[in-house]
C-alpha positions in Angstrom: 0.1 -0.4 0.1 1.6 3.6 -0.9 1.7 6.0 1.7 -0.8 8.1 0.5 -3.5 5.9 0.7 -2.7 4.4 3.9 -2.3 8.2 5.2 -5.7 9.1 3.6 -7.5 6.1 5.1 -6.2 6.3 8.8 -7.1 10.1 8.5 -10.8 9.5 7.2 -11.1 7.0 10.3 -9.5 10.1 12.4 -11.9 12.5 10.7 -14.8 10.4 12.4 -13.5 9.9 15.4 -12.9 13.7 15.7 -16.9 13.9 14.9 -18.0 11.3 17.0 -15.5 12.4 20.1 -16.7 16.2 19.6 -20.6 14.8 19.7 -20.2 12.6 22.4 -18.0 15.2 24.7 -20.7 17.7 24.0 -23.9 15.3 25.0 -22.5 14.4 27.9 -20.5 17.2 29.4 -21.3 20.5 27.8 -24.7 20.8 27.0 -26.3 19.3 30.2 -24.5 22.1 31.9 -26.0 24.9 29.3 -29.1 23.3 29.7 -29.3 23.5 33.7 -29.4 27.7 34.2 -29.3 30.8 32.0 -25.5 31.2 33.4 -24.4 27.9 32.3 -22.6 28.4 29.7 -20.7 31.1 31.4 -20.0 29.0 34.8 -18.6 26.2 32.1 -16.1 29.0 30.4 -15.3 30.3 34.1 -14.8 27.3 35.8 -14.2 24.3 33.2 -12.0 26.2 30.3 -9.8 22.6 30.5 -13.0 20.6 29.1 -13.7 23.2 26.5 -10.3 23.6 25.4 -9.9 19.9 24.7 -13.2 19.9 23.4 -12.3 22.1 20.6 -8.9 21.2 20.2 -10.2 17.5 19.4 -13.4 18.3 17.5 -12.0 21.1 15.6 -8.5 20.6 15.0 -8.7 16.8 14.7 -11.2 17.3 12.2 -9.0 20.0 10.2 -5.9 18.3 10.4 -7.7 14.8 9.2 -9.3 17.2 6.3 -5.9 18.4 5.0 -4.9 14.9 5.0 -7.3 12.9 3.3 -7.5 16.2 0.9 -4.2 15.6 -0.2 -4.0 11.4 -0.1 -7.4 11.8 -2.4 -5.8 14.5 -4.9 -2.7 11.6 -5.4 -5.8 8.7 -5.7 -7.9 10.5 -8.0 -6.0 13.0 -10.3 -5.4 10.5 -13.1 -8.6 10.2 -13.9 -10.1 13.8 -13.2 -7.2 16.1 -12.9 -9.2 19.1 -12.5 -12.3 18.0 -11.0 -10.1 16.9 -8.0 -7.4 19.7 -8.2 -10.6 22.2 -7.6 -11.9 20.0 -4.6 -8.1 19.8 -3.2 -8.4 23.6 -3.1 -12.2 23.4 -1.2 -10.6 21.0 1.1 -8.0 22.8 2.2 -9.8 25.9 2.5 -12.3 24.1 4.6 -9.7 22.9 6.8 -8.8 26.3 7.6 -11.8 27.9 8.6 -12.3 24.7 11.0 -9.0 26.2 12.3 -9.9 29.6 12.3 -13.0 29.3 13.8 -11.4 26.8 16.5 -8.6 29.6 17.4 -11.3 32.1 17.4 -13.3 30.2 20.4 -10.0 29.4 22.2 -9.9 32.6 22.2 -13.0 33.5 23.2 -13.3 31.0 26.2 -10.6 33.3 27.6 -11.7 36.5 27.0 -15.7 35.9 28.4 -14.2 34.4 31.3 -12.1 37.6 32.4 -15.5 39.5 31.1 -18.2 37.8 33.2 -16.1 38.2 36.3 -16.5 42.1 36.0 -19.9 42.1 34.6 -21.8 39.2 33.9 -24.3 41.7 31.4 -21.5 43.1 29.2 -20.2 39.1 28.9 -23.8 38.1 27.5 -23.4 40.8 25.1 -20.0 39.7 23.9 -21.3 36.4 23.6 -23.8 36.9 21.2 -21.6 38.7 19.1 -18.3 36.2 19.4 -20.7 33.5 18.8 -22.1 34.9 15.3 -18.4 35.5 14.1 -17.6 32.0 15.3 -20.8 30.4 12.8 -20.0 32.9 10.6 -16.7 31.3 9.3 -17.5 27.5 9.3 -20.3 26.6 12.0 -23.5 28.5 10.3 -23.1 26.3 7.0 -21.4 23.4 5.7 -21.0 25.1 2.0 -16.7 24.9 1.5 -17.2 21.1 3.1 -19.9 20.2 0.8 -18.4 21.2 -2.1 -15.1 19.4 -1.2 -16.8 16.4 -0.8 -19.1 16.5 -3.8 -16.5 17.4 -6.1 -14.1 14.4 -5.3 -17.2 12.2 -5.5 -17.7 13.3 -9.1 -14.0 12.7 -9.6 -14.1 9.4 -8.0 -17.3 8.4 -10.2 -15.6 9.4 -13.5 -12.6 7.6 -12.9 -13.8 4.5 -11.6 -11.4 4.4 -8.2 -13.8 4.2 -6.0 -17.3 2.4 -4.7 -19.9 4.0 -6.7 -22.2 3.3 -3.6 -19.5 5.6 -1.7 -19.5 8.7 -4.0 -23.3 9.1 -4.5 -23.3 9.2 -0.7 -20.9 12.1 -1.2 -23.1 13.5 -3.8 -25.9 13.5 -1.5 -23.7 15.1 1.4 -23.0 17.8 -1.4 -26.4 18.5 -1.4 -27.1 18.4 2.0 -24.6 20.6 3.0 -25.6 23.3 0.6 -29.1 23.1 2.1 -27.4 24.8 5.5 -27.2 27.5 3.4 -31.2 28.7 3.1 -33.3 29.5 6.1 -34.6 26.7 8.3 -38.3 27.6 7.5 -37.6 27.0 3.6 -35.6 23.8 3.3 -34.6 21.2 5.4 -34.0 22.8 9.1 -31.7 19.8 10.2 -29.3 20.0 7.3 -26.4 20.6 9.3 -26.7 17.7 11.9 -27.7 15.4 9.0 -24.4 16.8 6.6 -22.6 16.1 10.1 -23.8 12.4 11.0 -23.2 12.1 6.8 -19.5 12.8 7.0 -19.3 10.3 9.7 -20.2 7.4 7.6 -18.8 8.8 4.4 -14.8 9.1 6.2 -15.5 5.5 8.0 -16.4 4.2 4.6 -13.7 5.6 3.0 -11.1 5.1 5.3 -12.0 1.0 5.5 -12.0 1.4 1.5 -8.5 2.8 1.0 -6.9 0.7 3.8 -8.2 -2.1 2.0 -8.3 -2.0 -1.8 -5.5 -2.7 -3.7 -2.5 0.4 -4.0 -2.5 2.6 -7.1 0.2 3.6 -8.4 0.9 7.4 -7.6 3.2 9.1 -10.5 5.0 12.3 -9.3 
């Protein structure tokens, strides 16, 4: 197995793990605190920054790093069959990873700043949180446009080159459509698009990882 293919397989599984671990931490340790009281978020930021930092580093930085490795690996896997599509998809993959990192770094800085503001004046902290959350979501969390373009273009390229199973590629194209739906207002189309995209990415990443680790090595020309 060539190095690119093996790295891509492990990165895909790591990407799914980052999603799953992020969801598990959120559901078991973060959301219950947030739902407990109106000031739950501020108390969490004040008293458990280590938890929030670990959560963001794992699910965001872990996801971003794995996307970079996946994007480069898949570029080498598919470039001979649909060069332009793969090049375009790779650019979107790297951009997506950069946006995830930017959002993560902003959140890490915001935790510290919100904790300091909350200690001085809870009302100011609440106003600042509303603004900062809007910026964070605007960078990457509010919609999945860039990620959906990456996975859908890759899937079309894989369909054209016959390098990956068609079922996985059709799933990727479907994910691209679901990701685009996150751009629409909730009242117009598919309110759960962001959640569906995340779950779909877990399934797609696990499938891709298993396939890359099991399939015959692809000869890579430099």
